[in-house]
C-alpha atoms as one frame of an Amber mdcrd trajectory, in Angstrom:
protein
   0.000   0.000   0.000   2.812   2.409   0.852   4.011   2.407  -2.741   0.676
   3.978  -3.818   1.247   7.077  -1.683   3.297   9.823  -3.310   5.208  11.908
  -0.785   6.253  14.558  -3.291   2.690  15.066  -4.492   1.473  15.320  -0.892
   4.019  18.063  -0.229   3.112  19.856  -3.471  -0.529  19.920  -2.423   0.456
  21.216   1.020   2.402  24.068  -0.582  -0.309  24.938  -3.109  -2.927  25.031
  -0.375  -0.865  27.551   1.590   0.137  29.778  -1.345  -2.879  32.114  -0.940
  -2.531  32.229   2.868  -0.998  35.115   4.852   2.802  35.261   4.876   5.214
  36.382   7.505   6.749  39.807   7.379  10.223  38.944   8.730  11.740  41.116
  11.469  13.184  44.279   9.968  11.542  43.771   6.576   9.232  46.260   4.920
   5.562  45.319   5.099   4.304  44.694   1.553   1.740  42.576  -0.207   4.452
  40.495  -1.851   6.909  37.918  -0.612   7.611  34.257  -1.328   6.179  31.363
   0.615   9.121  30.082   2.685   8.800  26.310   3.170  11.017  24.477   5.649
  11.788  20.813   4.900  13.254  18.679   7.664  14.342  15.062   7.860  17.245
  12.980   9.162  20.394  12.174   7.211  19.807   9.767   4.346  16.037  10.186
   4.171  16.223  11.822   0.749  15.708  15.547   1.418  17.862  16.611  -1.522
  16.129  14.230  -3.915  12.620  15.206  -2.902  13.466  18.921  -2.896  14.739
  18.552  -6.464  11.479  16.820  -7.394   9.429  19.563  -5.741  11.251  22.246
  -7.714  10.688  20.346 -10.967   6.981  19.836 -10.290   6.199  23.330  -9.042
   8.038  25.076 -11.864   6.333  22.976 -14.548   2.819  23.263 -15.976   0.180
  23.635 -14.726   1.741  25.392 -11.713   4.493  27.378 -13.448   5.758  28.838
 -10.179   9.072  30.585  -9.608  10.829  28.330  -7.104  14.251  28.346  -5.503
  15.781  25.913  -3.015  18.824  25.904  -0.753  20.144  24.008   2.250  21.301
  24.507   5.814  24.375  22.529   4.729  25.524  25.565   2.749  25.357  27.797
   5.820  27.993  26.117   7.984  30.642  28.291   9.590  33.752  28.965   7.497
  36.636  26.598   8.270  38.599  29.120  10.326  35.593  29.970  12.497  34.756
  26.294  13.019  38.364  25.612  14.027  38.258  28.539  16.454  35.045  27.130
  17.947  36.617  23.694  18.332  39.697  25.131  20.035  37.653  27.357  22.326
  35.575  24.410  23.571  37.903  21.397  23.294  35.761  19.260  25.623  32.559
  19.688  23.624  32.613  16.956  20.988  29.116  17.923  19.794  30.457  21.074
  18.132  33.950  19.792  17.324  32.922  19.377  13.688  30.193  20.930  11.563
  26.715  19.515  11.895  24.882  20.342  15.099  23.237  23.631  16.051  25.982
  26.071  16.925  28.102  25.289  13.862  26.175  27.403  11.340  26.788  30.946
  10.152  23.632  32.534  11.547  24.389  35.993  10.158  24.934  34.607   6.655
  21.619  32.778   6.886  19.793  35.955   7.880  21.431  37.873   5.028  20.418
  35.190   2.516  16.833  34.913   3.744  16.488  38.675   3.716  17.899  38.994
   0.196  15.564  36.293  -1.153  12.610  37.979   0.523  13.513  41.437  -0.779
  14.127  40.080  -4.300  10.485  39.029  -4.428   9.054  42.475  -3.685   7.392
  44.371  -6.549   9.954  47.171  -6.380  12.851  44.685  -6.560  11.945  42.776
  -9.693  14.821  40.993 -11.433  17.131  41.312  -8.420  19.969  38.760  -8.430
  20.791  37.094  -5.099  24.176  35.424  -4.424  23.525  32.134  -2.592  26.204
  30.573  -0.337  27.891  27.287  -1.193  29.744  25.107   1.288  32.229  22.532
  -0.018  32.406  19.602   2.409  35.448  18.134   0.643  37.825  21.008   1.486
  40.420  20.704   4.279  40.387  16.904   4.134  36.663  16.673   4.659  36.316
  19.341   7.336  34.814  21.659   4.730  34.699  25.398   4.102  32.533  28.073
   2.512  33.464  28.814  -1.073  34.467  32.400  -1.911  31.482  34.576  -2.806
  32.614  34.961  -6.408  31.974  31.215  -6.796  28.419  31.327  -5.443  25.527
  30.801  -7.850  23.145  33.698  -8.461  19.395  33.288  -8.008  17.182  35.492
 -10.160  14.165  36.962  -8.388  11.281  37.303  -7.922  10.233  34.021  -6.287
   6.870  32.463  -5.452   8.261  29.675  -3.258  11.545  29.267  -1.361  12.396
  25.736  -0.178  14.883  25.507   2.697  15.976  22.062   3.895  18.060  20.759
   6.772  18.361  17.725   9.025  17.833  19.691  12.264  15.477  22.317  10.867
  12.527  22.660  13.228  14.371  21.492  16.333  13.457  23.773  19.242  15.450
  24.471  22.364  14.290  23.125  25.702  13.657  26.409  27.496  13.209  24.947
  30.980  16.687  24.095  32.392  15.121  21.576  34.764  13.460  19.772  31.872
  16.738  19.611  29.950  18.418  18.199  33.049  15.656  15.604  33.368  16.148
  14.501  29.774  19.882  14.188  30.346  19.385  12.296  33.617  17.184   9.753
  31.844  20.457   8.627  30.194  19.608   8.469  26.487  22.067   6.114  24.803
  24.082   8.708  22.899  23.501  11.850  24.935  24.885  10.189  28.062  28.285
   9.891  26.369  28.707  13.678  26.532  28.924  16.105  29.478  25.713  17.944
  30.308  27.453  21.232  29.518  27.877  20.105  25.897  24.148  19.709  25.225
  23.526  22.919  27.192  25.649  24.773  24.638  23.805  23.219  21.697  20.477
  23.966  23.373  21.396  27.609  23.873  22.520  27.888  20.239  19.127  26.617
  19.046  17.444  29.691  20.508  19.182  31.816  17.891  17.965  29.593  15.037
  14.403  29.958  16.283  14.711  33.705  16.679  16.609  34.483  13.470  15.771
  31.756  10.924  12.468  30.115  11.848  10.711  33.476  11.790  10.986  33.453
   7.994   9.106  30.165   7.579   5.470  30.135   6.445   5.059  26.373   5.994
   6.833  23.276   7.227   7.279  19.661   6.116   8.821  16.964   8.295   9.970
  13.728   6.655   9.735  11.320   9.581  11.741   8.075   9.820  10.190   4.909
  11.317  12.893   4.951  13.999  16.041   6.918  14.592  18.185   3.804  14.153
  17.099   3.781  10.503  19.426   6.755   9.962  22.436   4.437  10.343  21.027
   2.134   7.648  20.228   4.953   5.238  23.576   6.668   5.695  25.408   3.372
   5.111  23.437   2.890   1.881  24.532   6.327   0.691  28.171   5.425   1.253
  27.722   2.127  -0.575  26.497   4.165  -3.522  29.603   6.354  -3.359  31.866
   3.307  -3.331  30.030   1.913  -6.348  30.151   5.127  -8.395  33.374   6.793
  -7.229  35.404   4.031  -5.636  35.661   6.000  -2.403  33.632   6.685   0.721
  33.428   5.956   4.430  33.746   2.495   5.930  30.878   1.044   7.972  32.663
   1.967  11.216  33.252   5.497   9.970  29.587   5.826   9.016  28.577   4.635
  12.461  30.877   7.141  14.173  29.677   9.924  11.893  25.957   9.340  12.488
  26.450   8.848  16.240  27.580  12.483  16.519  24.084  13.622  15.543  22.177
  11.213  17.777  22.188  13.329  20.974  20.270  16.067  19.154  17.720  13.561
  17.888  17.306  12.157  21.399  16.582  15.598  22.862  14.604  17.380  20.130
  13.040  14.954  17.659   9.979  13.893  19.640   8.782  17.464  20.085   9.198
  18.092  16.362   7.053  15.049  15.608   4.288  15.970  18.021   4.108  19.789
  18.194   3.254  22.263  15.442   6.371  24.291  14.674   4.431  27.561  14.518
   2.312  27.105  17.635   4.571  29.043  19.979   5.822  31.437  17.297   2.664
  33.378  16.433   3.373  36.093  18.953   7.115  35.961  18.371   9.360  37.343
  15.640   7.824  37.990  12.276   4.294  39.112  11.543   1.595  37.887   9.251
   0.485  34.399  10.320  -3.143  34.565  11.414  -3.122  30.919  12.506  -0.601
  28.134  12.930  -3.154  25.497  11.941  -2.567  23.548   8.727   1.016  24.727
   8.203   3.009  21.774   9.611   2.844  18.540   7.599   4.483  15.306   8.769
   5.168  12.617   6.161   5.649   9.201   7.777   8.044   6.952   5.844   8.997
   3.293   6.117  12.534   1.879   6.017  12.486   1.961   2.207  11.637   5.691
   2.309   8.155   4.952   0.989   5.290   7.042   2.327   3.029   5.357   4.847
   0.814   8.301   5.741   0.688  12.059   6.186  -0.499  14.074   9.176  -1.188
  17.754   9.767   0.441  18.454  13.129  -1.927  20.979  14.675  -1.458  20.272
  18.374
């Protein structure tokens, strides 16, 4: 039965339904009648975010929709190599931010600048504006990665009807009650317990900035949900097997396991809330203006281990 459900088409319908709805006016932006629909797409490593985003762009830009769509990724907003190295050296005991990946290792200011430019490029008075979009090359510095120089960034031609923004931790929200965070840590999740409490405290504090500065641009949200978090290991290993087959290089199974394990503490702390609580519920009175209701904006797509769609749910609680 799962093979008869089309996850891309479900997301397309979710986006089309929200196109006529009120949009956010991001903090600091000029209030206008224009502006693209910013759609956040979240899902764990290996679930196929890049593939499905590419399919969404193809479908939405083609007839009968003929929309102007642009997509980019949180992966292109990581800190430059030198800043990431400085972060690692400043907090040598925090293995959660030793390498790029978790909240706290992104260039927040660059993200704001990019969101703002894409928004402004879609205003009536800014027609045909060209926006430089960041690119991060994960292969540089022996795999530690770095931002490419701006003269190597692609240019996106405005205006836009829809902006798709995807990331594995997009939608994660900080645990604001310190006692609650301590309770989660004390419950000894398998991966979180391998790190000092101060390490997850730092990640948790960093998440507040993502919510305040990035999430306030989002008008709609899609969460690609895995059947279990352990599936991420399987999916990531399959990706590496594909690299070995096509390029003759990649990570070993042990390296894949070590790599994925670095992300597990964040899943253990934040994933359940993302699955159960509407992303916009606590944001209506926060940064950004324009949303008259959070209802109907957060779609969860439930997938099986083969990445086939089992069901979809509007998360309105």
